[in-house]
DORO-670338 format. One record per residue (C-alpha): residue number from 1; x, y, z. Coordinates in steps of 0.05 Angstrom, whole numbers. Layout:
BEGIN
[NUM; [X; Y; Z]]
...
This chain:
BEGIN
[1; [2083; 263; 1577]]
[2; [2102; 277; 1504]]
[3; [2084; 225; 1454]]
[4; [2136; 213; 1400]]
[5; [2086; 226; 1344]]
[6; [2065; 292; 1374]]
[7; [2138; 313; 1377]]
[8; [2149; 294; 1304]]
[9; [2090; 337; 1283]]
[10; [2113; 396; 1324]]
[11; [2184; 389; 1296]]
[12; [2156; 385; 1225]]
[13; [2113; 447; 1235]]
[14; [2174; 483; 1263]]
[15; [2215; 465; 1200]]
[16; [2159; 489; 1154]]
[17; [2154; 556; 1190]]
[18; [2230; 562; 1191]]
[19; [2233; 548; 1116]]
[20; [2179; 600; 1103]]
[21; [2219; 654; 1140]]
[22; [2285; 634; 1108]]
[23; [2252; 639; 1039]]
[24; [2221; 705; 1058]]
[25; [2289; 734; 1077]]
[26; [2332; 702; 1022]]
[27; [2351; 739; 959]]
[28; [2302; 729; 901]]
[29; [2331; 692; 842]]
[30; [2312; 688; 769]]
[31; [2331; 628; 727]]
[32; [2336; 620; 651]]
[33; [2354; 691; 634]]
[34; [2371; 694; 560]]
[35; [2354; 739; 500]]
[36; [2322; 676; 471]]
[37; [2272; 667; 528]]
[38; [2220; 721; 539]]
[39; [2223; 749; 609]]
[40; [2178; 799; 643]]
[41; [2216; 861; 664]]
[42; [2181; 861; 732]]
[43; [2213; 792; 746]]
[44; [2282; 820; 730]]
[45; [2270; 882; 771]]
[46; [2248; 845; 834]]
[47; [2302; 792; 831]]
[48; [2369; 799; 866]]
[49; [2406; 745; 827]]
[50; [2399; 732; 752]]
[51; [2420; 664; 726]]
[52; [2442; 675; 654]]
[53; [2449; 621; 600]]
[54; [2511; 639; 559]]
[55; [2487; 606; 495]]
[56; [2415; 584; 486]]
[57; [2388; 554; 421]]
[58; [2459; 561; 393]]
[59; [2455; 637; 400]]
[60; [2511; 666; 444]]
[61; [2492; 723; 489]]
[62; [2553; 763; 468]]
[63; [2522; 772; 399]]
[64; [2467; 814; 429]]
[65; [2503; 874; 459]]
[66; [2438; 913; 469]]
[67; [2411; 856; 512]]
[68; [2476; 852; 551]]
[69; [2472; 927; 566]]
[70; [2399; 920; 585]]
[71; [2414; 865; 636]]
[72; [2473; 904; 664]]
[73; [2428; 965; 672]]
[74; [2390; 929; 728]]
[75; [2454; 926; 770]]
[76; [2440; 855; 795]]
[77; [2485; 797; 815]]
[78; [2493; 753; 754]]
[79; [2511; 680; 754]]
[80; [2524; 630; 698]]
[81; [2468; 579; 688]]
[82; [2500; 523; 650]]
[83; [2530; 536; 582]]
[84; [2474; 516; 534]]
[85; [2420; 496; 585]]
[86; [2405; 426; 561]]
[87; [2370; 379; 611]]
[88; [2429; 333; 626]]
[89; [2482; 383; 605]]
[90; [2525; 372; 668]]
[91; [2505; 300; 682]]
[92; [2551; 280; 625]]
[93; [2625; 291; 636]]
[94; [2648; 358; 609]]
[95; [2718; 383; 597]]
[96; [2747; 449; 618]]
[97; [2742; 476; 547]]
[98; [2666; 468; 549]]
[99; [2662; 509; 614]]
[100; [2710; 559; 583]]
[101; [2662; 568; 524]]
[102; [2608; 592; 573]]
[103; [2656; 635; 613]]
[104; [2680; 669; 549]]
[105; [2609; 685; 527]]
[106; [2591; 711; 596]]
[107; [2653; 754; 599]]
[108; [2643; 781; 528]]
[109; [2573; 802; 547]]
[110; [2582; 829; 617]]
[111; [2656; 847; 620]]
[112; [2670; 803; 681]]
[113; [2680; 729; 693]]
[114; [2623; 694; 728]]
[115; [2635; 677; 801]]
[116; [2572; 634; 812]]
[117; [2548; 573; 774]]
[118; [2481; 536; 774]]
[119; [2473; 474; 731]]
[120; [2411; 470; 688]]
[121; [2355; 432; 722]]
[122; [2404; 425; 781]]
[123; [2433; 362; 749]]
[124; [2508; 355; 758]]
[125; [2555; 296; 768]]
[126; [2615; 291; 813]]
[127; [2667; 301; 757]]
[128; [2633; 366; 735]]
[129; [2628; 390; 807]]
[130; [2704; 383; 811]]
[131; [2713; 424; 747]]
[132; [2666; 478; 773]]
[133; [2704; 479; 839]]
[134; [2772; 486; 803]]
[135; [2744; 548; 769]]
[136; [2729; 578; 837]]
[137; [2655; 583; 823]]
[138; [2605; 585; 880]]
[139; [2561; 525; 862]]
[140; [2487; 532; 874]]
[141; [2442; 471; 874]]
[142; [2382; 437; 904]]
[143; [2389; 466; 974]]
[144; [2393; 536; 945]]
[145; [2331; 522; 903]]
[146; [2294; 500; 965]]
[147; [2312; 559; 1011]]
[148; [2310; 615; 959]]
[149; [2251; 640; 920]]
[150; [2271; 622; 849]]
[151; [2229; 648; 792]]
[152; [2237; 627; 720]]
[153; [2231; 671; 659]]
[154; [2192; 618; 623]]
[155; [2153; 598; 686]]
[156; [2170; 524; 681]]
[157; [2206; 511; 747]]
[158; [2191; 460; 800]]
[159; [2142; 510; 829]]
[160; [2105; 559; 783]]
[161; [2123; 632; 794]]
[162; [2056; 646; 827]]
[163; [2072; 595; 882]]
[164; [2135; 635; 899]]
[165; [2090; 695; 912]]
[166; [2054; 655; 966]]
[167; [2111; 618; 1000]]
């Protein structure tokens, strides 16, 4: 007869193995892509999705056309990672014009509007989720961060980049 505790452990082990394989097969992502944050080229090359910050340290990406061309040369999926990438940037209520500022920078740099959005540090309130939704963005958040291998240019994520190499 199965003991409840034994079943819980088996179920837990199953979930861990499942998560491992989902992460193994999910697209690799790279957060905090900006001309203001040094990023190893090998991280950009191996990633499938690049999460770009439109204006970091008050320096808009559109002012660095060489960098924009460099990022485009990798032919990767590119998403918008906040507007300025402050810690609670989307935990405070933002208006449409704030989002438009980021969209404008992104479009000026890459020639297309972003279709995906990830808030900095995965912090976003309900009001801002509604604004993001009205812009037809695909919103990525905590679940995405759990099931995808997400690297960081500055290697300061929840898990260091070397952990992503293991799991």
